[in-house]
C-alpha positions as CSV (number, residue, x, y, z in Angstrom):
1,M,72.6,116.3,55.0
2,P,70.8,119.6,54.7
3,T,70.8,121.3,51.3
4,V,70.6,125.1,51.1
5,T,71.4,127.7,48.5
6,N,74.5,129.9,48.4
7,G,72.1,132.8,49.0
8,Y,71.2,131.3,52.3
9,I,74.9,130.8,53.2
10,F,75.7,134.4,52.0
11,S,72.9,135.8,54.2
12,L,74.5,134.5,57.4
13,R,76.8,137.5,57.3
14,E,76.0,141.0,56.1
15,R,78.8,143.2,55.0
16,Q,78.9,147.0,54.8
17,A,80.2,148.8,51.7
18,D,83.7,148.9,53.3
19,G,83.7,145.1,53.7
20,T,83.3,145.0,57.5
21,I,80.8,142.5,58.8
22,S,77.8,144.3,60.3
23,V,75.6,141.3,61.1
24,D,77.1,137.8,61.9
25,R,74.3,135.4,62.4
26,L,76.8,132.6,63.1
27,A,78.0,134.5,66.2
28,Q,74.4,134.1,67.6
29,L,75.1,130.4,67.8
30,E,78.4,130.8,69.6
31,T,76.8,132.8,72.4
32,L,74.1,130.2,73.3
33,D,74.2,129.0,76.9
34,V,73.8,125.2,76.3
35,P,75.5,122.1,77.6
36,A,79.0,121.4,76.5
37,R,78.0,118.5,74.3
38,V,75.5,120.7,72.4
39,S,78.0,123.6,72.2
40,Y,80.6,121.2,70.6
41,H,78.1,120.3,67.9
42,L,77.2,123.9,67.4
43,Q,80.9,124.8,66.9
44,K,81.3,122.1,64.3
45,L,78.2,123.5,62.5
46,I,79.6,127.1,62.7
47,K,82.9,126.0,61.2
48,K,81.2,124.2,58.3
49,L,78.9,127.2,57.5
50,A,81.8,129.6,57.9
51,L,83.8,127.7,55.4
52,A,80.9,127.6,53.0
53,Y,80.5,131.3,53.4
54,V,84.2,131.9,52.6
55,D,83.8,130.0,49.3
56,V,80.7,132.0,48.3
57,E,82.3,135.3,49.2
58,A,85.5,134.4,47.3
59,E,83.4,133.8,44.2
60,R,81.5,137.1,44.7
61,V,84.8,139.0,44.9
62,K,86.1,137.3,41.8
63,L,82.9,138.3,40.0
64,V,83.1,141.9,41.2
65,N,86.8,142.1,40.2
66,K,86.0,140.7,36.7
67,L,83.1,143.1,35.9
68,R,83.7,146.3,38.0
69,E,84.5,149.6,36.3
70,K,86.9,152.4,37.1
71,R,85.0,155.4,38.2
72,E,85.8,159.0,37.6
73,D,87.2,159.4,41.1
74,G,89.6,156.5,40.6
75,T,87.7,153.9,42.7
76,F,86.4,150.7,41.3
77,G,82.8,149.4,41.5
78,F,79.4,149.7,39.9
79,Y,76.9,152.5,39.6
80,L,73.7,150.8,40.5
81,P,70.2,151.6,39.2
82,G,68.9,154.6,41.0
83,N,72.3,155.7,42.4
84,P,72.3,159.0,44.3
85,E,74.9,160.5,42.0
86,G,72.5,160.2,39.0
87,K,75.2,158.4,37.0
88,P,74.3,156.0,34.2
89,V,74.1,152.4,35.4
90,S,77.5,150.6,34.9
91,P,77.6,148.8,31.6
92,N,78.5,145.4,33.3
93,W,75.9,145.8,36.0
94,E,73.3,143.5,34.3
95,Q,75.8,140.8,33.7
96,F,77.0,141.1,37.3
97,A,73.5,140.9,38.6
98,Q,72.6,137.9,36.4
99,E,75.8,135.9,37.4
100,F,75.5,136.9,41.0
101,N,71.9,135.7,41.1
102,E,72.9,132.4,39.5
103,L,75.6,132.0,42.1
104,M,73.2,132.7,44.9
105,A,70.6,130.2,43.5
106,E,73.2,127.4,43.4
107,K,72.4,124.6,45.8
108,V,75.0,123.3,48.3
109,D,74.9,120.3,50.6
110,V,76.3,121.0,54.0
111,D,77.8,117.8,55.5
112,T,76.4,117.9,59.0
113,N,73.7,116.5,61.2
114,K,71.0,118.6,62.8
115,V,72.0,120.0,66.2
116,I,69.4,119.3,68.9
117,L,69.0,122.1,71.3
118,P,67.6,121.3,74.7
119,G,64.0,122.1,75.1
120,D,64.4,123.9,78.4
121,T,66.8,126.5,76.9
122,R,66.0,129.8,78.7
123,G,66.8,133.3,77.6
124,I,67.0,132.3,73.9
125,D,64.5,133.5,71.3
126,L,64.1,130.0,69.8
127,T,61.5,131.2,67.2
128,K,64.0,133.6,65.7
129,L,66.9,131.2,66.0
130,L,64.9,128.4,64.3
131,G,63.8,130.8,61.7
132,I,67.4,131.4,60.7
133,F,68.9,128.0,61.2
134,E,66.0,125.7,60.7
135,P,67.9,123.4,58.2
136,F,70.5,122.8,60.9
137,I,69.0,122.9,64.3
138,E,65.9,121.7,66.1
139,V,64.6,121.7,69.6
140,G,64.5,118.5,71.6
141,E,62.8,117.7,74.8
């Protein structure tokens, strides 16, 4: 059973400021042209990682809602160090950053076996894929 950090799980999807997903590394696994048996195991892996991501994201949102501040324009959020508006850093920013970093450092066991990709997979950048998903996939023969 692979063990990774919440930070690893969180890095599988990158969100823009408006909350939309800009990079979905899990989607890279869905598009692989592999035999049905391998695809089945990839789908099971994707579901487990996606569920873990939902848990981490829910905790991040709770933390933001707990510590955010109301801005002058009526929106909520944080003024970060070096913000372009030149505003003072939000008073709760340091507490948020500390708790967020602790959340990301937390280790989580993902109940799954490694998925073995066929060694003759063509058209796939295995180096990049293995770099991202090394705890969960390997290349067979």
